C-alpha positions in Angstrom: 13.4 -42.1 23.7 14.5 -38.8 25.4 14.1 -36.9 22.1 10.6 -38.4 21.6 9.6 -37.3 25.2 10.9 -33.8 24.6 8.9 -33.6 21.4 5.8 -34.8 23.2 6.3 -32.2 26.0 6.7 -29.4 23.4 3.5 -30.6 21.6 1.5 -30.6 24.8 2.8 -27.1 25.7 1.8 -25.8 22.3 -1.7 -27.3 22.6 -2.1 -25.7 26.0 -1.1 -22.3 24.7 -3.5 -22.6 21.8 -6.3 -23.6 24.1 -5.6 -20.5 26.4 -5.5 -18.1 23.4 -8.6 -19.6 21.8 -10.5 -19.4 25.1 -9.6 -15.8 25.6 -10.8 -15.0 22.0 -14.0 -16.9 22.6 -14.5 -14.8 25.7 -14.9 -11.7 23.5 -18.5 -12.8 22.7 -19.5 -12.7 26.4 -17.7 -9.5 27.4 -18.3 -7.2 24.4 -21.2 -4.7 24.7 -24.6 -5.1 23.3 -24.3 -2.2 21.0 -27.8 -2.4 19.6 -29.3 -1.7 23.1 -27.5 1.6 23.5 -29.6 4.9 23.5 -27.9 6.4 20.4 -28.3 10.1 19.7 -27.6 11.5 16.3 -24.7 14.0 16.2 -24.2 14.6 12.5 -25.1 13.3 9.0 -22.7 14.2 6.2 -22.2 12.8 2.7 -24.3 9.7 3.6 -22.4 9.0 6.8 -24.3 9.2 10.1 -22.5 9.7 13.5 -24.3 8.9 16.7 -23.2 8.9 20.3 -24.2 7.3 23.6 -23.2 7.1 27.2 -21.1 3.9 27.9 -21.8 2.7 31.4 -20.1 4.9 34.0 -17.3 5.9 31.5 -16.6 9.6 31.1 -15.8 8.9 27.4 -18.5 8.7 24.8 -19.3 5.6 22.7 -19.6 6.3 19.0 -21.6 4.6 16.2 -20.9 5.5 12.6 -22.8 4.1 9.6 -23.2 4.4 5.9 -24.6 2.4 2.9 -22.3 1.6 0.1 -22.9 0.1 -3.3 -20.3 -2.6 -3.2 -19.7 -6.4 -2.8 -19.7 -7.7 0.7 -16.3 -9.3 0.2 -14.8 -6.0 -1.1 -16.1 -4.2 2.1 -14.8 -7.0 4.3 -11.4 -6.9 2.7 -11.1 -3.2 3.4 -12.2 -3.5 7.0 -9.9 -6.4 7.7 -6.7 -5.7 5.8 -3.8 -4.4 7.8 -1.4 -3.2 5.1 -1.6 0.5 4.3 -4.0 1.2 7.2 -3.3 4.9 6.8 -5.2 4.8 3.5 -8.3 3.9 5.5 -7.8 5.8 8.7 -6.3 9.2 9.3 -5.1 8.2 12.8 -3.7 4.8 12.0 0.1 4.6 11.8 0.7 0.9 11.9 -1.2 -2.4 12.4 0.3 -5.8 12.6 -0.9 -9.3 13.5 1.2 -10.4 16.5 -0.4 -13.8 17.2 -2.4 -15.9 14.7 -4.9 -18.6 15.9 -6.7 -18.9 12.6 -8.2 -16.7 9.9 -11.0 -15.5 12.1 -9.3 -15.3 15.4 -6.1 -13.4 16.0 -4.3 -10.6 18.0 -3.1 -7.4 16.5 -1.0 -4.4 17.6 -2.1 -0.9 16.6 -0.2 2.4 16.8 -2.4 5.5 16.4 -1.5 9.1 15.8 -2.8 11.9 18.0 -2.7 15.6 17.3 0.5 17.4 18.4 1.6 17.8 21.2 -0.2 14.7 22.4 1.8 11.4 22.3 0.9 8.5 20.0 -1.2 5.7 21.4 -0.7 1.9 21.1 -3.0 -1.0 21.9 -3.2 -4.8 21.6 -6.5 -6.1 20.4 -8.2 -9.5 20.3 -10.0 -9.8 17.0 -12.8 -12.3 16.3 -14.7 -12.5 13.0 -18.0 -14.2 12.4 -20.4 -14.5 9.5 -24.1 -15.4 10.1 -25.0 -18.2 7.8 -28.7 -17.3 7.3 -28.2 -13.5 6.6 -24.6 -13.2 5.4 -24.0 -10.5 8.1 -20.3 -10.2 9.0 -19.4 -9.1 12.5 -15.9 -8.2 13.5 -15.3 -7.8 17.3 -12.3 -6.3 18.9 -11.3 -5.9 22.6 -8.2 -4.5 24.3 -5.7 -7.0 25.6 -2.6 -6.1 27.5 -1.8 -8.8 30.0 1.6 -9.8 28.8 2.9 -7.0 26.7 5.6 -4.6 27.8 4.7 -0.9 27.3 6.6 1.2 24.8 7.8 4.4 26.4 7.3 6.3 23.1 3.5 5.7 23.3 0.7 5.8 25.8 -1.0 2.4 26.1 -4.8 2.2 25.6 -5.9 -0.4 28.1 -9.7 -0.1 27.6 -11.3 -0.4 24.2 -14.3 -2.2 22.7 -15.1 -2.0 19.0 -17.3 -3.7 16.4 -17.8 -3.7 12.7 -21.1 -5.0 11.3 -21.4 -5.5 7.6 -25.0 -6.0 6.5 -25.8 -7.1 2.9 -28.9 -5.3 1.7 -31.9 -6.2 -0.4 -31.1 -5.5 -4.0 -27.4 -5.1 -3.5 -25.0 -2.9 -1.4 -23.8 -3.2 2.2 -24.8 -1.2 5.3 -21.6 -0.6 7.3 -22.0 0.0 11.0 -19.0 0.7 13.3 -19.1 0.9 17.1 -16.3 2.0 19.4 -15.6 3.0 22.9 -12.2 3.7 24.4 -10.4 5.4 27.2 -7.5 7.1 25.4 -5.3 7.2 28.5 -3.0 10.0 29.5 -4.3 13.5 30.5 -6.8 14.2 27.7 -9.8 15.9 29.2 -13.0 13.9 28.6 -14.9 17.0 27.3 -12.2 17.6 24.6 -12.1 14.0 23.5 -15.9 13.8 23.3 -16.1 17.0 21.3 -13.9 15.5 18.7 -15.6 12.1 18.3 -17.2 12.9 14.9 -14.1 13.8 12.9 -12.3 10.4 12.9 -15.2 8.2 12.0 -16.4 10.6 9.3 -12.9 10.5 7.8 -12.5 6.7 8.1 -15.9 5.9 6.5 -15.3 8.6 3.9 -12.0 6.9 3.0 -13.6 3.5 2.8 -16.2 4.8 0.4 -13.5 6.4 -1.7 -11.3 3.3 -1.7 -14.2 1.0 -2.7 -14.5 3.0 -5.9 -10.9 2.2 -6.9 -10.3 -0.9 -9.2 -7.5 -2.2 -6.9 -10.0 -2.6 -4.1 -12.7 -4.3 -6.1 -13.3 -8.0 -6.6 -11.1 -8.8 -3.6 -12.5 -11.9 -2.1 -11.9 -12.9 1.5 -11.4 -16.7 1.8 -13.8 -17.2 4.7 -16.5 -14.7 3.7 -19.4 -16.0 1.6 -20.8 -13.4 -0.8 -24.5 -12.5 -0.1 -26.4 -10.2 -2.4 -29.9 -10.1 -0.8 -31.5 -10.3 2.6 -34.7 -8.9 4.0 -34.4 -5.1 4.2 -33.2 -3.9 7.6 -35.6 -1.8 9.8 
């Protein structure tokens, strides 16, 4: 009887935890920015990749939008955006990504360590990730938001406590995928805002360039994601 009671208590505790974590993930939808409403200003367009910037509320750090059109399957693009192994292949600043708490395939928490140029210290961050695919259009939206409530800081890194990001993968009429990436963060530490803002074009240019290159490699083709439905055609975007 006592053993059964302990099992029941444990089960209730687990259900409460799952409810808390699920609720915090669902909150992403109500707290993430409306990126489409931002007054984006074109900074540079290079090799089919466009970089735009915008003021982000009262922040001294610039929000950045990067976009490009690729001739690839939606699942192949989603696989590259979502996979965590070998993140350095995709991003020049990514040192490590690992999932630290798993709710389900489309809701989880991940830990990221990013490299900064010497002599600056590396940064780390905990992110809540939520993935959604629109049924009528096939558009895949990946939202991320910083989360640090319960995690002890690592003295080797500077913790990023403020970050919002979004990937939007839009299947195009006649094939191909328009990739849009939005991000705003406060890098923490003593980095001057003007220096950080002046360098905002280099990282997204490199990241999207790497994604385009990796999509051309056979090992990153025909890589289906279990919860992503392949779409090949929607009405052209404006």
